[in-house]
TIGUFI-859919 format. One line per 10 residues: number of its first residue (from 1); their letters; for each residue y negated, z, x of C-alpha. Coordinates in pm, whole numbers, always signed. Each point is the difference from the previous one (the first is absolute). Example, Ala and Ser with C-alpha at 12.3 -4.5 7.8 and 13.67 -1.06 7.14 Angstrom:
BEGIN
1) AS) +450/+780/+1230  -344/-66/+137
END
This chain:
BEGIN
1) XXXXXXXXXX) -8154/-11368/+14062  +180/+308/-182  +341/-68/+153  +77/+50/+367  +260/+126/+254  -38/+194/+293  +192/+125/+280  -16/+353/-55  +222/+332/+214  +101/+231/-311
11) XXXXXXXXXX) -104/+332/+168  +166/+184/-308  +352/-44/+66  +116/+103/+333  +336/+0/+154  +152/+252/+161  -68/-109/+334  -337/-23/-73  -29/-382/-95  -169/-186/-264
21) XXXXXXXXXX) +45/-304/-223  -162/-303/+66  -57/-158/-345  -208/-329/-193  -237/+241/-239  -72/-190/-311  -293/+6/-148  -69/-159/-357  -279/+79/-242  -64/+357/+166
31) XXXXXXXXXX) +336/+115/-13  +227/-10/+294  +428/-34/+95  +137/-63/+352  +283/-199/+151  +234/+102/+255  +14/-162/+301  +331/+175/+134  -226/+123/+320  -123/+344/+129
41) XXXXXXXXXX) -265/+84/+274  -193/+327/+61  -391/+84/-49  -81/-117/+313  +215/-342/+7  -180/-127/-292  -347/-198/-11  -110/+79/-311  -319/-237/+61  +226/-303/+147
51) XXXXXXXXXX) +278/+40/-257  +272/+39/+268  +180/+186/+235  -182/+121/+320  +151/-120/+358  +44/+341/+61  +282/+21/-210  +345/+13/+217  +283/-26/-299  +21/-368/+5
61) XXXXXXXXXX) +86/-257/+305  -265/-207/-103  -324/+152/-154  -160/-351/-61  +312/-129/-163  +16/+317/-260  -360/-89/-73  +105/-353/-86  +290/+82/-252  -268/+257/-201
71) XXXXXXXXXX) -247/-330/+23  +246/-211/-85  +76/+193/-347  -319/+117/-96  -80/-410/+21  +294/-60/-192  -111/+286/-277  -346/-196/+40  +123/-343/-67  +206/+154/-350
81) XXXXXXXXXX) -361/+159/-117  -212/-364/+60  +301/-173/-179  -100/+263/-332  -395/-27/+107  +80/-407/-82  +184/+0/-311  -176/+280/-141  +269/+265/-88  -170/+236/+258
91) XXXXXXXXXX) -249/+128/-233  +269/+96/-251  +241/+168/+205  +48/+344/+31  +5/+130/+371  +399/+114/-18  +98/-359/-141  -242/-132/+320  +186/+214/+212  +357/-103/-162
101) XXXXXXXXXX) -108/-381/+78  -86/+64/+395  +313/+196/+23  +284/-177/-209  -153/-283/+166  +251/+70/+282  +261/+232/-253  +78/-273/-194  +38/-273/+218  +399/-19/-153
111) XXXXXXXXXX) +50/-141/-326  +323/+230/-111  -272/+257/+154  -226/-90/-265  +281/-89/-311  +123/+326/+75  -308/+206/-64  -41/-168/-268  +358/+70/-203  -106/+362/+115
121) XXXXXXXXXX) -331/-26/-204  +189/-184/-276  +224/+278/-40  -243/+262/-2  -168/-188/-261  +305/+22/-251  -18/-390/+63  +349/-11/+74  +96/-359/-124  -222/-154/+263
131) XXXXXXXXXX) +88/+228/+269  +329/-108/-40  -81/-388/+21  -221/+50/+316  +288/+211/+171  +251/-254/-126  -262/-299/+169  +22/+246/+341  +359/+30/-17  +82/-395/-64
141) XXXXXXXXXX) -240/-35/+269  +110/+235/+296  +386/-186/-85  -171/-347/+62  -199/+106/+286  +345/+148/+84  -138/+381/+110  -318/-68/+169  -330/+118/-84  -261/-259/-134
151) XXXXXXXXXX) -347/-14/+118  -249/-173/-242  -56/-285/+212  +335/-79/+19  +16/+23/-346  -134/-391/-61  +61/-347/-113  +259/-78/+209  +222/+364/-107  -66/-122/-336
161) XXXXXXXXXX) +110/-338/+13  +295/+102/+172  +80/+288/-275  +5/-238/-270  +231/-217/+223  +279/+278/+14  -71/+122/-345  +31/-343/-185  +279/-97/+279  +203/+243/-156
171) XXXXXXXXXX) -2/-64/-344  -263/+209/-131  -229/-134/-283  -439/-89/+90  -115/+319/-249  +233/+217/+194  -158/-108/+321  -380/-20/-220  +70/+422/-65  +72/+107/+370
181) XXXXXXXXXX) -326/-232/+86  -241/+100/-260  +79/+368/+132  -41/-99/+366  -321/-142/-111  -93/+353/-196  +58/+158/+349  -257/-251/+169  -242/+42/-271  -45/+373/+51
191) XXXXXXXXXX) +21/+34/+374  -295/-280/-13  -187/+253/-283  +80/+243/+304  -179/-132/+229  +335/-54/+216  +10/-369/+27  -267/-280/-63  -12/-211/-281  +117/-272/+205
201) XXXXXXXXXX) +301/+97/+123  +215/-33/-333  +235/-242/+14  -44/-27/-350  -315/-206/+45  +283/-288/+80  +317/+103/-137  -18/-51/-354  +268/+203/-229  +190/-233/-220
211) XXXXXXXXXX) +151/+107/-372  +233/-193/-151  -54/+25/-405  +294/+149/-124  +201/-53/-349  -220/+136/-270  +108/+335/-149  -148/+3/-360  +181/+3/-267  -75/-175/-347
221) XXXXXXXXXX) -69/+210/-314  +330/-91/-146  +186/+202/+328  -232/+215/-50  +94/+88/-358  +338/-49/+83  -3/+295/+203  -179/+220/-198  +203/-104/-285  +308/+103/+202
231) XXXXXXXXXX) +284/+304/-178  +32/+257/+276  +122/+395/-8  -281/+194/+23  +116/+264/+257  +48/-301/+270  -143/-108/+331  -34/-348/-178  -186/+117/-298  -243/+147/+230
241) XXXXXXXXXX) -23/-291/+229  -40/-196/-303  -284/+188/-127  -160/+58/+401  +24/-412/-87  -228/+34/-310  -227/+243/+120  -156/-199/+294  +2/-297/-197  -195/+236/-291
251) XXXXXXXXXX) -186/+148/+236  -195/-277/+192  +293/-102/+216  -5/+390/+146  +211/-19/+317  +319/+229/+68  -177/+258/+187  -300/+46/-182  +276/+48/-384  +162/+275/+235
261) XXXXXXXXXX) -353/+166/+61  -68/+36/-355  -48/+324/-108  -32/+191/-373  -349/+55/+122  -94/-361/-5  +2/-65/-343  -279/+102/-232  -24/-125/-334  +229/-202/+49
271) XXXXXXXXXX) -145/-192/+278  +119/+22/+335  -191/+80/+290  +86/-14/+385  -122/-123/+353  +203/-302/+137  +216/+198/+330  -58/-348/+169  -439/+10/+12  -53/+307/-216
281) XXXXXXXXXX) -142/-245/-283  -38/+201/-336  +141/-135/-329  -95/+89/-312  +250/-164/-247  +90/+48/-357  +322/+31/-147  +155/-231/-249  +256/+127/-222  +261/-186/+148
291) XXXXXXXXXX) -96/+159/+347  -4/+328/-167  +339/-53/-168  +180/-87/+330  -230/+347/+181  +108/+201/-291  +357/+117/+134  -101/+68/+330  -322/+224/-71  +198/+271/-242
301) XXXXXXXXXX) -19/+355/+80  -195/-82/+364  -288/+194/+154  -301/-158/+50  +69/-34/+395  +369/-138/-38  +47/-385/+92  +58/-197/-290  +311/-182/+112  +300/+159/+148
311) XXXXXXXXXX) -69/-163/+331  -144/+255/+274  +182/+303/+23  -174/+133/+344  -353/+197/+94  -20/-121/+359  -148/-348/+3  +265/-125/+269  +273/+123/-309  -246/-191/-259
321) XXXXXXXXXX) +7/-301/+224  +381/+37/-1  +24/+28/-362  -158/-299/-82  +198/-210/+241  +322/+89/-48  -95/+3/-394  -189/-350/+5  +373/-130/+186  +190/+122/-279
331) XXXXXXXXXX) -294/-172/-235  +58/-335/+135  +409/-9/-10  -9/+152/-357  -268/-295/-68  +234/-236/+100  +242/+84/-252  -216/+20/-290  -111/-380/+127  +398/-90/-35
341) XXXXXXXXXX) +8/+137/-321  -293/-162/-113  +140/-299/+131  -302/-50/+219  +124/-161/+258  -338/+25/+248  +60/+369/+210  -164/+273/-137  -241/+267/+219  -279/+220/-4
351) XXXXXXXXXX) -256/-267/+42  +131/-222/-255  -158/+218/-275  -328/+16/+211  -48/-429/+63  +142/-80/-399  -286/+238/-107  -202/-207/+192  +91/-319/-126  +74/+77/-338
361) XXXXXXXXXX) -399/+128/+11  -116/-337/+159  +128/-204/-270  -109/+243/-298  -353/-138/+158  -86/+338/+129  -261/-65/+317  +100/+29/+359  -235/+275/+50  +126/+195/-261
371) XXXXXXXXXX) +303/-39/+108  -27/+83/+324  -180/+319/-107  +265/+72/-225  +258/-9/+295  -181/+218/+236  -115/-257/+271  -291/+9/+177  +7/-380/+52  -13/-295/-227
381) XXXXXXXXXX) +237/-146/+259  +234/+237/+31  +24/-59/-401  +74/-404/+47  +307/+105/+208  +169/+125/-274  -107/-314/-214  +127/-314/+230  -60/-187/-254  +92/-67/-333
391) XXXXXXXXXX) +375/-27/-129  +119/-343/-18  +88/+2/-382  -430/+41/-48  -82/-258/+253  +275/-243/-187  -211/+107/-313  -282/-82/+142  +92/-367/+79  +196/-29/-272
401) XXXXXX) -368/+38/-195  -131/-229/+248  +227/-295/-68  -41/+43/-361  -393/-27/+0  +73/-368/+225
END
């Protein structure tokens, strides 16, 4: 086997009292690293052939007990190594990753500790929206658990059922609960991939996340036309909000964050070239004349590196995130007012234009695979969430055709 663990005395790192650390040396594909055990002895007290402390050592009340502790730690590490061999993962891991699997198995037995590590990693990656949702979930669980720590083995099926009962008994929705549960499941899955817990330990092997269908958000074409034809003062906020809504619809249902990040340099030869912030997927969209007409007022006298829409004002990632969140809130309030002006009873939000694009594309016989690609989804299942079903009016028409054919 190209990977093995050996108890050693690290004679390169002497303490001031002349002792050296006892380590577990990892050898993997001719590379080595080490794991500290927390114990120190002098050279004369270490049996390198047996890999244990000699009975001459006077620094412990029981040398056999000390050697038993070292053996247990070595056995635990070898157990993790054997699981990696059995799963076929070992040859695809670096020596650093193997060390992390062994060390983290103890370090992150706390669900909260592992979750907080993920939050910090997301922040470092500027995935601030994901960091916020994970952080919100952890705070919610801390409150539910009355401030106590939460171990992975404690977050089991019964725990989830108690959380579900409390959430629903307070009058909150199933869909709100499903958001919590999906985040918990995501943290569990990351812990499984990191080798911290076994897949069999996941409570989601038994617990099923329930999602209640929501009311359709897509608008009929007549309402989209009424929004387009609405007369508004060019310098007003509502003028901008109306334009944002229409731009989203015309640009493959582009979400608000991606629109906010559009820069002048993204437009080349009347085409929009950009990458989705959520998944990095590249887009190349031909800008039709109605779309260009909406964009031109925002593009006047701007440099290549400037944002097109007046949404982002700050440069640091945290500031950009806050600018977008603040603008989104104002945008949704403005859409509510636009809906009232157009006589639309349905509540308008930034998501309605995206849903409307998906539904209208389907009604115009655009293949599902094409709609999925246009919306930037990595899976067709995601697109189908936007297309929960055909509008009732379309089903009525189909039914009438069947009746007439009788």
